[in-house]
C-alpha positions in Angstrom: 0.0 0.0 0.0 1.4 3.4 -0.9 1.8 6.2 1.7 -0.3 8.4 -0.5 -3.2 5.9 -0.3 -2.8 5.7 3.5 -2.9 9.5 3.8 -6.0 9.6 1.5 -7.8 7.0 3.6 -6.9 8.8 6.8 -8.1 12.2 5.5 -11.3 10.9 3.9 -12.1 8.2 6.6 -12.8 5.8 3.7 -11.5 2.2 3.6 -8.9 1.1 1.2 -10.9 -2.0 0.0 -10.7 -2.3 -3.7 -10.6 -4.9 -6.4 -8.9 -5.2 -9.7 -10.6 -7.0 -12.6 -8.5 -8.6 -15.3 -9.9 -10.1 -18.5 -8.3 -13.4 -19.6 -9.9 -14.4 -22.8 -13.7 -14.5 -22.2 -13.2 -15.1 -18.4 -12.9 -12.3 -15.9 -10.8 -12.9 -12.7 -10.4 -10.8 -9.6 -6.9 -10.2 -8.4 -5.9 -8.2 -5.3 -2.3 -9.3 -5.1 -0.6 -7.1 -7.7 -2.6 -3.9 -7.3 -2.2 -0.7 -5.4 -4.5 2.2 -4.8 -3.4 5.7 -5.7 -5.3 8.8 -4.5 -5.0 11.8 -6.8 -6.0 15.5 -6.5 -9.7 16.0 -5.9 -10.1 12.6 -4.2 -10.2 10.8 -7.6 -8.9 7.3 -7.4 -7.0 5.2 -9.9 -6.3 1.5 -9.7 -2.8 0.6 -11.0 -1.4 -2.8 -11.4 2.1 -3.8 -10.5 3.3 -2.7 -13.9 1.8 0.8 -13.3 -0.6 0.5 -16.1 -4.1 2.1 -16.0 -6.5 3.9 -18.2 -3.9 6.6 -18.5 -0.3 6.1 -19.6 1.0 8.6 -17.1 3.0 7.5 -14.1 4.6 9.7 -11.4 8.2 10.3 -12.1 10.8 11.1 -9.4 13.2 14.0 -9.8 15.8 15.7 -7.7 17.1 19.3 -7.4 19.9 21.0 -5.6 19.9 24.5 -4.1 23.6 25.4 -4.4 24.6 28.5 -2.5 28.0 30.3 -2.7 29.6 32.3 0.1 27.6 35.5 -0.9 24.2 33.7 -0.5 23.8 33.5 -4.3 22.1 30.5 -5.7 23.1 28.7 -8.9 20.2 28.6 -11.4 20.0 27.1 -14.9 17.8 28.2 -17.8 15.7 25.2 -19.0 15.7 24.7 -22.8 13.5 21.6 -22.6 10.3 20.4 -21.1 9.2 20.0 -18.4 9.0 23.7 -17.5 10.8 24.9 -20.6 12.0 28.5 -20.7 12.2 29.0 -16.9 15.0 29.4 -14.4 15.5 26.4 -12.2 17.8 24.8 -9.7 19.9 22.1 -11.4 18.8 18.5 -11.1 17.2 15.7 -13.0 15.4 12.4 -12.9 16.1 9.4 -10.8 17.4 6.4 -12.9 16.1 2.9 -12.1 17.9 1.4 -9.0 19.7 4.7 -8.2 19.3 6.3 -4.8 17.9 9.8 -4.6 21.1 11.1 -3.0 23.3 9.5 -5.7 21.1 11.0 -8.3 21.4 14.6 -7.1 25.2 14.3 -6.9 25.4 12.7 -10.4 23.0 15.3 -12.0 24.9 18.3 -10.6 28.2 16.9 -11.9 26.6 16.2 -15.3 24.9 19.6 -15.7 27.2 22.1 -14.0 30.5 20.2 -13.3 30.4 20.7 -9.5 31.2 18.2 -6.9 28.7 18.6 -4.0 27.7 17.2 -0.7 24.2 17.1 0.6 23.6 19.3 3.7 19.9 19.0 4.3 16.7 17.8 2.7 14.8 21.0 2.1 11.4 19.7 0.9 9.6 17.7 -1.7 7.6 19.3 -4.5 4.8 17.8 -6.6 3.9 19.0 -10.1 0.7 17.6 -11.6 -0.3 18.7 -15.1 -2.9 16.3 -16.5 -3.3 18.3 -19.7 0.4 17.7 -20.4 0.3 14.1 -19.0 3.0 15.1 -16.4 3.3 14.1 -12.8 6.6 14.8 -11.1 7.6 14.3 -7.5 10.8 16.2 -6.8 13.1 15.9 -3.8 15.0 19.1 -3.2 18.2 19.4 -1.2 20.4 22.1 0.2 24.0 21.3 -1.0 27.5 22.5 -0.6 30.2 22.7 -3.3 33.4 20.7 -2.4 35.0 20.9 -5.8 34.9 22.3 -9.3 33.9 25.6 -11.0 30.3 26.0 -12.2 30.1 25.7 -16.0 27.4 24.6 -18.3 28.1 21.0 -19.5 24.8 20.8 -21.5 25.2 24.0 -23.6 23.0 23.8 -26.6 21.0 21.0 -25.0 18.8 20.9 -21.9 20.4 24.0 -20.3 20.7 27.4 -22.1 22.8 29.2 -19.6 23.7 29.2 -15.9 24.2 32.0 -13.4 24.5 32.9 -9.7 21.6 35.0 -8.4 21.1 36.6 -4.9 18.8 34.4 -3.0 16.6 37.4 -2.1 16.4 38.7 -5.7 15.7 35.8 -8.0 15.0 36.1 -11.8 11.7 35.1 -13.4 10.1 33.0 -14.5 11.0 30.3 -12.1 10.3 26.6 -12.6 7.3 25.8 -10.3 9.0 22.7 -8.8 12.0 24.8 -7.8 10.0 27.5 -5.9 9.4 25.4 -2.7 13.1 24.6 -2.4 14.2 28.2 -3.0 11.7 29.4 -0.4 12.9 26.8 2.1 16.5 27.9 1.4 15.6 31.5 2.0 14.2 30.6 5.4 17.2 28.5 6.2 19.9 30.8 5.1 18.6 34.4 5.0 16.1 34.6 7.9 18.3 32.5 10.3 21.0 35.1 10.1 18.8 37.9 11.6 
């Protein structure tokens, strides 16, 4: 059972009883063993089998992002040339590959995109982006990180990233990628307001 389903059940006070019906030739069978319930926005329910198939081809994807600050409280942002959230400023990051831990992903993605070696300081937050009209559902895990080596440079020039730059945490450019905003706000609270 997914955590999301447990949260939905707790909030709605409805049971998680469900059944999955599969058609095998002309015979229908009920099978509860390889199914999981997923609650979506608006209390709509979907039944997914173990392969993640449903009426819709969309499955949630997991991504990561890193809020990287320098000694002047400037954050490294990248201009996104590709979807999702094309033509926005964002924190660097990317998608989790199969069998890769989230922490390994963020370290790998930052090296691949901006050529920095980092360590993770703190989990800032998670962000969820749901766009049914674009068949997108992303869950992003956002970290506060520290540079331990390298000089920031765009390793994907002409590709996914148009340009990179350091921006004051209290004066960010726009438009910002929606998934990055919660991480940037959490970083402001952590780094700017804690200094007062």
